[in-house]
C-alpha positions in Angstrom: -0.1 -0.1 0.2 1.3 3.6 -0.7 2.4 5.9 1.8 0.6 9.0 2.0 2.2 12.1 0.3 -0.8 14.5 1.4 -3.6 15.2 3.5 -6.1 13.1 1.6 -8.8 11.5 3.6 -7.9 7.9 2.7 -11.2 5.1 3.4 -10.2 1.5 2.9 -12.4 -1.2 0.9 -12.1 -5.0 1.1 -11.9 -6.0 -2.4 -14.5 -8.5 -2.3 -17.9 -9.2 -3.1 -18.8 -9.5 0.8 -18.8 -5.8 1.6 -20.6 -4.6 -2.1 -24.0 -3.4 -0.1 -22.5 -1.5 2.2 -20.1 0.5 -1.1 -22.2 0.1 -3.8 -24.0 3.5 -3.2 -21.5 5.1 -1.3 -20.1 7.9 -3.1 -16.9 9.8 -1.9 -17.8 12.6 -4.4 -20.9 13.5 -2.1 -18.4 14.1 1.0 -16.7 16.8 2.2 -13.0 17.0 0.7 -13.6 14.3 -1.8 -12.0 11.6 -0.1 -9.7 8.7 -1.8 -11.0 5.1 -1.8 -8.0 2.5 -1.4 -9.4 -0.7 -2.4 -7.2 -4.3 -1.2 -7.8 -7.2 0.1 -8.7 -7.4 4.1 -4.6 -7.9 4.9 -3.4 -5.0 3.5 -6.5 -3.1 5.2 -5.5 -4.3 8.3 -1.8 -3.1 7.8 -2.7 0.1 6.5 -5.1 0.9 9.2 -2.6 -0.7 11.8 0.1 1.6 10.7 -2.3 5.0 10.6 -1.8 5.3 7.0 -5.2 4.9 6.3 -8.2 7.4 8.4 -11.1 4.2 7.9 -11.7 0.9 6.9 -13.5 -2.3 7.1 -10.9 -4.3 8.9 -10.7 -8.3 9.9 -12.4 -8.3 13.1 -8.9 -9.9 15.0 -6.9 -6.9 13.6 -9.8 -4.4 15.4 -8.4 -6.6 18.2 -5.2 -6.1 17.7 -5.3 -2.4 17.7 -8.5 -1.2 19.5 -7.0 1.2 21.4 -6.3 3.4 18.5 -9.6 2.4 17.0 -13.0 3.1 17.6 -15.7 1.3 15.8 -18.6 2.5 13.6 -21.7 1.7 14.2 -24.1 -0.7 12.9 -21.9 -1.9 10.4 -20.0 -5.3 10.1 -19.6 -8.5 7.9 -21.3 -11.7 10.0 -23.0 -14.8 9.4 -25.6 -16.6 11.7 -24.4 -20.2 10.6 -23.0 -20.7 7.1 -21.0 -17.4 5.5 -20.3 -19.7 1.9 -17.0 -17.2 1.6 -15.1 -18.7 4.6 -14.0 -22.5 3.6 -12.1 -25.0 4.4 -10.8 -27.5 1.8 -9.8 -30.7 3.3 -9.0 -34.5 2.2 -10.7 -36.1 5.5 -13.1 -33.9 7.9 -11.6 -31.3 9.7 -12.0 -33.0 13.1 -9.7 -35.8 11.9 -6.6 -33.7 11.0 -5.6 -32.4 14.2 -1.8 -33.2 13.9 -2.1 -32.8 10.0 -0.8 -29.7 8.2 -2.7 -27.0 6.9 -2.6 -23.8 4.3 -3.5 -20.7 5.4 -4.8 -17.9 3.0 -2.6 -15.2 3.5 -5.1 -12.4 2.9 -7.2 -12.3 6.3 -6.2 -12.6 9.6 -10.1 -13.4 11.2 -11.0 -16.1 9.3 -7.1 -17.7 10.1 -7.6 -17.3 13.5 -11.3 -18.8 13.7 -9.5 -22.1 12.4 -6.8 -22.1 14.8 -9.5 -21.9 17.7 -11.9 -24.1 15.8 -9.1 -26.8 15.5 -7.7 -26.3 19.3 -10.5 -25.7 21.3 -13.8 -27.4 19.5 -11.2 -30.6 17.9 -8.6 -30.8 20.5 -6.1 -30.7 17.7 -2.9 -29.2 17.1 -2.0 -28.8 13.3 0.6 -27.3 11.6 0.2 -24.3 9.5 1.7 -22.2 6.8 1.0 -19.2 4.9 0.0 -19.5 1.2 -1.4 -17.5 -1.4 -4.8 -18.4 -2.5 -4.6 -21.0 -4.8 -6.1 -24.1 -3.9 -4.3 -26.6 -6.5 -0.6 -25.1 -5.0 -1.5 -24.8 -1.1 -3.0 -28.5 -1.3 0.2 -30.3 -3.1 1.6 -30.6 0.6 -1.0 -29.9 2.9 -4.1 -32.1 4.0 -6.2 -29.0 4.1 -6.5 -25.3 2.8 -8.5 -22.0 3.8 -9.8 -20.0 1.6 -12.0 -17.0 2.1 -14.0 -14.2 0.0 -14.3 -14.7 -3.4 -11.6 -17.1 -3.8 -13.6 -19.3 -1.9 -16.8 -18.9 -3.8 -15.0 -19.6 -7.1 -13.0 -22.8 -5.6 -16.4 -23.9 -4.2 -17.6 -24.2 -7.1 -15.1 -26.3 -9.2 -15.3 -30.1 -9.4 -12.7 -31.5 -7.1 -12.9 -34.4 -4.4 -12.4 -32.0 -1.3 -14.4 -32.0 2.0 -15.8 -28.4 2.1 -16.3 -26.8 6.1 -18.0 -23.5 6.4 -16.2 -22.0 9.3 -19.2 -20.0 10.2 -21.4 -22.6 10.2 -19.4 -24.3 12.3 -18.7 -21.8 14.9 -22.3 -21.2 15.0 -23.1 -25.4 15.8 -20.1 -25.6 18.4 -20.7 -21.5 20.6 -24.4 -21.0 19.1 -23.2 -17.5 18.3 -22.7 -15.9 14.9 -19.4 -15.1 13.5 -18.4 -11.1 12.8 -15.6 -11.4 10.1 -14.9 -7.6 9.5 -16.1 -4.5 11.1 -15.3 -0.9 10.3 -12.9 1.3 12.5 -11.8 4.3 12.3 -8.9 5.9 13.8 -9.5 7.2 17.0 -7.7 10.5 16.6 -9.6 11.0 13.4 -12.7 10.7 14.7 -12.4 13.1 17.5 -10.8 15.6 15.3 -13.5 15.3 12.4 -16.9 14.4 13.9 -19.2 16.6 11.4 -17.8 14.3 8.3 -17.4 10.9 10.4 -21.2 11.4 10.9 -21.5 11.9 6.9 -19.4 9.1 6.2 -21.4 6.9 8.6 -25.0 8.0 7.1 -23.7 7.1 3.7 -22.8 3.9 4.2 -26.4 3.4 6.3 -27.9 4.6 2.8 -25.8 2.4 0.8 -26.6 -0.5 2.9 -30.3 0.2 2.9 -30.4 0.7 -0.6 -28.4 -2.5 -1.3 -30.4 -4.2 0.7 -34.2 -3.3 -0.6 -32.9 -4.3 -3.7 -30.3 -6.9 -4.8 -30.5 -6.9 -8.0 -27.6 -5.1 -9.3 -25.4 -6.4 -7.0 -26.6 -9.8 -8.3 -26.2 -8.7 -11.8 -22.6 -7.4 -11.3 -21.4 -10.2 -9.3 -22.3 -12.4 -12.3 -20.8 -10.4 -14.4 -17.0 -9.7 -13.1 -17.0 -13.3 -10.9 -19.7 -15.7 -12.9 -22.3 -17.8 -10.9 -25.8 -17.9 -11.2 -28.0 -14.9 -10.0 -30.0 -17.5 -7.5 -26.2 -18.0 -6.1 -25.5 -14.3 -5.5 -29.0 -13.3 -4.3 -28.8 -16.0 -1.7 -25.0 -15.3 -0.7 -25.9 -11.5 0.0 -29.6 -12.3 1.9 -27.3 -15.2 4.0 -25.1 -12.0 5.4 -25.5 -9.9 8.3 -24.5 -6.3 7.7 -25.3 -5.0 11.1 -23.4 -5.0 14.4 -26.1 -5.1 17.1 -25.6 -6.9 20.6 -26.0 -10.4 18.7 -23.5 -9.6 16.7 -20.9 -7.9 19.6 -21.6 -11.5 22.1 -20.3 -13.7 19.3 -17.2 -11.5 18.5 -16.7 -10.7 22.4 -16.4 -14.5 22.9 -13.8 -14.9 19.7 -11.6 -12.8 21.1 -11.7 -14.4 24.5 -11.1 -17.6 22.5 -8.0 -15.8 21.1 -6.4 -14.6 24.1 -7.3 -17.8 26.1 -4.5 -19.6 22.9 -2.4 -16.5 23.3 -3.4 -15.3 19.7 -3.6 -11.8 21.3 -2.2 -11.0 24.2 -4.8 -8.7 25.7 -8.7 -7.8 26.3 -10.2 -6.1 23.9 -12.6 -3.5 24.3 -15.7 -2.6 21.4 -15.5 1.3 21.7 -18.2 2.8 19.6 -18.5 5.9 17.8 -21.1 7.9 18.3 -22.3 11.6 17.2 -22.6 12.9 20.6 -20.6 10.3 23.1 -18.7 7.0 22.9 -20.4 4.4 23.8 -18.4 1.3 25.1 -19.8 -2.3 25.0 -18.8 -5.7 25.9 -15.7 -4.9 27.8 
């Protein structure tokens, strides 16, 4: 990601279809100062937010956990599921509970899903696999591995191909194991930026909420765009977008708090995480 060379406001956008409803009608030209959108895979947006290069962006939930003290969460926005998510998928030759001592290739494009897999493998299945990081290429990942984790559009496209792998949806496993939905991404803003730009941030939140509402009221444009750019059928994409949850209410916050608790228990996070939510008037602190 390029370092900033001016005072432009930089807003990150995930390079996957799962955020389309929140961004489809989001127009930076209608915002003061015409901020710039930076479109990247989650891992690069995470890095940009943690380093302060980006002012606000959707980030992997785990990365928010790493940097929560420098961030605030934008209210009402997430990428979550209450069961199957359809784009966080483990491909394996045997059921995942049978590869506890095996080798698993991990996508290098995100953090939340990688650590969700580790939590599931170690806490739910009692395993201790060996992990290695890879570019998101299923064939290459499986050459010397028992399983491979893919996310986003890479996972979707791989799930359509002919192969003999068992496909395990991590959102479905998490729901069955914990009873909670899983939040994969949240919208974060630099705390310092939020404190200095409350009026601008209020406009941004309204623009995101408006895009979410308009998109979910009529999925037709998103479905058509997905078929054109990625492939698949209108039925697949309508189900995909309908199945995801883009809110961040108590239900999503409770599931994410449990995820953070398990991550800390396994040493994936070194500290507790507080989810501080920005609002126009005051700071709302939840789930300490």
